[in-house]
N, C-alpha and C positions, 0 to 999 in steps of 0.2 A: 590686480588692477594694472592694465597696460597703460603706460604713459607715452603719448606721442609727442616727440620733441619737435617744436615748430620754429622755423626761421622765417621771419616776415620781411618782405622787400617792399619798402615804402614807409613813410613816416607822416602821412597826411591824415585827413579825416577818416577815410575808409580803413586805414590801418588801425586807427583807434577803435572803430566799431568791431573789428576782428578780434583785437586783444580783449576787449570787454566781453565779447561773446564767448571766446575760449574759456575765460575765467568763470563766467556765470554758468556755462554749461557744466563745468566740473562740480559746481555747487548744486545745480538743479537736477542733474541726471546721474546720480551715483550708480543706478542700476545698469548703466551701459556696460560697465566692465572696462571702460577706457576713459582716459582723461587726456588733456593736452597741456603742455607747458611751453610757453613762448620763451625761448632761451636766447634768441639773437634777433637783431633788427639791422637792416641795411637800407641806406638811402644814398642817392647821388651826392647829397650834401652831408658830409660827415658830422658837422655841428648839429644838423637836424636829427640825424640818427642818434647822436649822443644825448641830445635834449629829450628825445622821445624815450630812450632807454631809461634815463634818470626819472622821468615823470611816471613811467609805467612799471619800474622795477625790473626791467629786462637786463640780464647780466652782461650781454655783449652787444656792442654797436660797431658798425663798419661803414665805410663809404664805398664799398665795392660789393655788389650782390654776389659776385663769384666766390667770395669768402664763405657765404652760406652754402652754396652748392658744394664746395670742397670740404665742408665740415662733416666729418664722419658721424658726429653725434646728432646731426639733424635728420629727422625722419620724413618731415613734410615741409615743402616750400610753399609759403603763402605769398601769392603775387598780388600786391595791392598798389600797383603802379599805374601811371598813364599807359594807354593802350599799346604804344609802340614797343614797350618792354616785355609785353606778355610772351611774344614768340621767342626771343632769345633766351629768356629766363626759363621758360617751360621746356624748351628743347634741351637746354643744358641739364635741367633737373631730371628729365626723362633719361638722358644718357647716364646720369649718375645713379639712376634707380630709385629716386626719391618720389614719394607721393606728392601730388600737387593740388592746391586749393587756389583757384584763379578767379579774379574778378571778371565781370563781363564788360564789354563784349569780348569774346574769346581772343580775337586777333585783329590786326589792321585790315585784313582782306581774306578772301576765300582760299587763296593759295597757302597762306600761313596756317589757317585753320586746318586745312587738309593735311598738311605735313605734321602738325601737332597731333592730330587724331590718329594718323597712321603709325607714327613712331610710338605713341603711348600704347596702342593696341599691340604692335609688334613686340614691345618690351614688357608688356603686361604690367605697366605701371598704373596704379590707381590715380584717377583724376576726378576732380569735382569742381563744378563751376558755380559761382555765387549768384544764381538766379533766385534771390531771396523771396520773391513774390510767389514762388511755387510752394513755399513752406507756411504760408499764412493759414490759419484755421479755416478761413472762408474758401480759399482755393482748394484745400484738401477736402473740405466738406462738399464743395461743388463737384469735385471729381467723383466722390462716392454717390451723390444724388443722381448724377448723370448715368453712372454705371448701373444704378438700381432701376433706372428707367423713369424717374420722376417727371422728366420733361420730354420723354420720347426720344426719337432719333434727332440728334443735333443737326441743324441745317444752316445755321448762321452764327458767326462770331463778330462782335463789334467791340473794339478796344482802342484805348488811347492812353498815352502817358504825357501829361502836360505839366510843364513848370514855367515859372515866370521870371526867373532870375535874369535872363539875358534880354528881357524886355527893356531894361535900362541900357540905353545906347552908350552910357559912360562906364558900364562894367568893363574892366580891361580885357584885352585879348589874353588868352591862356592856351595851354596845351589842347584844351577842348575845341578851340577854334582853328587849330592848325592841322591840316590833313596828314602831314608826316608823323604827327604824334597821336592823333585821335582816329584817323580814318574818317568815317562819316561823322556827322555832328549829332543832331537830336536823334536821328534814326538809330545809330549804334548805341548811343549813351542811354536813351530812354526807350526807343522803339524795340530794342532787343528784349526788354522785359515783357512787353506786350506780346511779342512773337513767342516768347517762352511759354506764356500762359496759353496762347492759342495752340501751340504744339502739344502741351500737356493735356488740355481738355478736349481738343478736337482731332489731334493726330497730325501727320506730316502735311506740310503745305507744298503743293505741286507747281503752281504758277503764281506769278505776282506782277502787278503793274503799279507804278507810283509816279507822283509828282513831288518836287521838292522846291523850296525857296530859301534864299538867304535874305533876311529882312534887314539886318544891319550889316552893311557891306564892309565897314571898317570899324575897328575898335582901338581905343588908345592903349598904349603899352602900360603895364603895371608900374606903379610907383611905390606902393606900400601894401601890406596886408597879403592875405593868401586866399585862394579859392573864391567863393562867392562874396567874401568880405573884402576882396582886393579893391584898392583905390588907385586912380590915375592922377598924376600931377596935372595942374591946370594947362600946361603947355606941352603935354606928352604927345609925341608923334603917334600917328595911327598905324595900324597893321591890318591888312586885308583878312577878312573872315573867309576861310577856304572850304567850309563845308556847310551843310544845311542847318538852318534855324528851325525849320519845320518840314515835315514830310507827311503825305497822306497816300495810303496804298489800298488797293483792292487785291484780294487773294482768293485762290480756289484751293481747297484741300484735296488730298488724294482720294478721300471718300465721296467727293462731289459737293460737299458743303462749300459755301462761299463766306467771305468776310471782309471787313475793313480794319485797317491798322493805322493809327495815327501817332505822331510824336511831335511835340513842340517844346522848345525852350524859351519861347517868346509869348507865352500865354499869361497875361497879367493876372495876378492873384492866385495862381496855381502853385502849390508846393509839392504835394505828393498826389498829384492828380492822375493816378493810374486807375482808370475805370474800365470795366469790361462787362460784356453781356453775352450769354449763350442762349440762342433761341432754338427750341426743339419743335417737333411736330405737335407736342402736347403740353408745352409749357415754356417758361422763360426763367432764367436765373440772371441776376445782375449784382455787381459789387462796386461800391465807390470807396476807394481805399483811404480817403481821409476819415472814414468811419470803418476801420478795418475789421471790426468784429461782426459787422452786419451783412448778412446775405439775404437777398430778397428773391422770393420764388413765387411764381404763378403756376398753378397746375389746373389744366382743363378737367382733370378727373375729380376735382373737389365738387361737393354738392353745389348746385347753382346758386343757392343763397349764401354760400361761403366763398365764392370765387372772387379773387382779387389778390394783389401781391401781399404776401405775408413776409415778415421779417424774422429770420432765425439768427440768434446770436451764436456765432461760432466760438468754439472753445474745446471743451472736454470731450466732444464727439470724436476728436481726431487724436492720433498718437502724438506724443511730445507735449502738447499743451496739458493733457490729462496728467502725465507723469511729473512734469516739472513746474506747472503753474497751479491750476486748480483741479483737483481730482474728483470733481463732482460727476454725477451721471446725467448731466444736462449742460448745455452751452452757457456761455456768459463769462464775464471777467475781462477787464480791459487789457489791450495789447497795443504795442507801438512798434515802430521801425526797429529799434534796438532789440526788442524781444524776439522779433522775427529772425534777426541775425543769430540769436541763440538757438532757435529751432533749426536754423540752417546748419549750425555747427553740430548739433545733435545728429542731423542727417549725415554730415561728413564723417563723424566718428563711427556711426553705425556702419557706414559703407566700408570703412577700413577693417572692421571686425567681421562683417558678414558680406561676402561678395554678392549675395542675392538681395541685399537691401536696396531700397529705392535710391537712385542717385541720378544726377544730371551731369554726365561726364563729357569728355571731349567729343565723343560721337554726337551726343545731343547738341553740344555747342557748335559743331560743324554744321549741322542742319539749320541751326539758328542763324549762323553766319551766311549760309547759302541763301536764306530768305532776304537778309539785309543786302547781299550782293545782287540778287535779282531785282529788288526794288530800286537800288541805285542804278543798275544798268537801264532799267525802264525809264527812270527819271531823266537820265542822260540822253536817252533816245526819244524823249518827248512823250513818254507815257505808254509805250507799247508793252504788250504782254510778254513776259519772259518766263522761261522754264527755270525752276529751282534746281540747283545742282544735284547730281546723283550722290549717293553715299560715298564718303572718302575711301 
């Protein structure tokens, strides 16, 4: 059994989901022939790293991410940080020959993404991006149904990721609202997930146009708490919001299909509102991820008296869920966000063992970033159509 020794950079919510997923994957997928052990954590705040290590039983904590890069015992660097740190940590890890597991979006901008993809390719370093929505049973099942021809040739994609946390104008400013730390706002944070699904199910995006809006122009500085639970003091000064609260885009795929992609962090009531639909010449598939096990499909080929949307429960029809959760010969069985991260880690470990295994690496991430870049350029130019960048 191969043990992959992991050093994680970041001690926030996402880091917790990663540690949980690494450990559960070891329990659920013994057949992989590989497991992971998180042996070190780094955070800009040493007390935060130490508290995280104590809470999760990680042996080593540091206030400098370079310590993890320099540690000869670390095989894989897990980047679970704000977006501005993805590039420097990834570039240093590649130079050190360490495999990388990186949260999305890949980078702050297209230049950074291109450099990351090129260097990883040149040095033959394994990379893996955390587009977790590509590992859900419904996304995997949709891929298989489309490939089988159940809805005919895909001609349109419609997708959006909406959350409502920033609908509260008193939610404090954070790294997510500062361009130097986040890059784009809702588009990169949420829209990159939708773009990844579009890439996976429909193929490369060739052109894009978009409009963006910042709904809350200024937010108070944080007084206490962290993340979406942060609070501002009554007399807290304001800070300008420097990126988009919502973006809406139209895209054309390289195969001629068209689509729309939306992202909002100011959609009241939405939490995991990532919903998407693929329309083909002979049918339609749609998924609403607050009900992540349910895939809805309409097939024109069905008998006339049976035509209508049918709900298929995703699960054991796809790899991973079958081996680790419920090994039935039919779908079903509840699944949530944290379970999908476990399936993602399974994909990561498989990709380290088998170079031919499915993966979403820095080349995939670059194409994702190129779509984000094209939409941003379009929005800045007032909504004109933009070409998506060529491969890095």
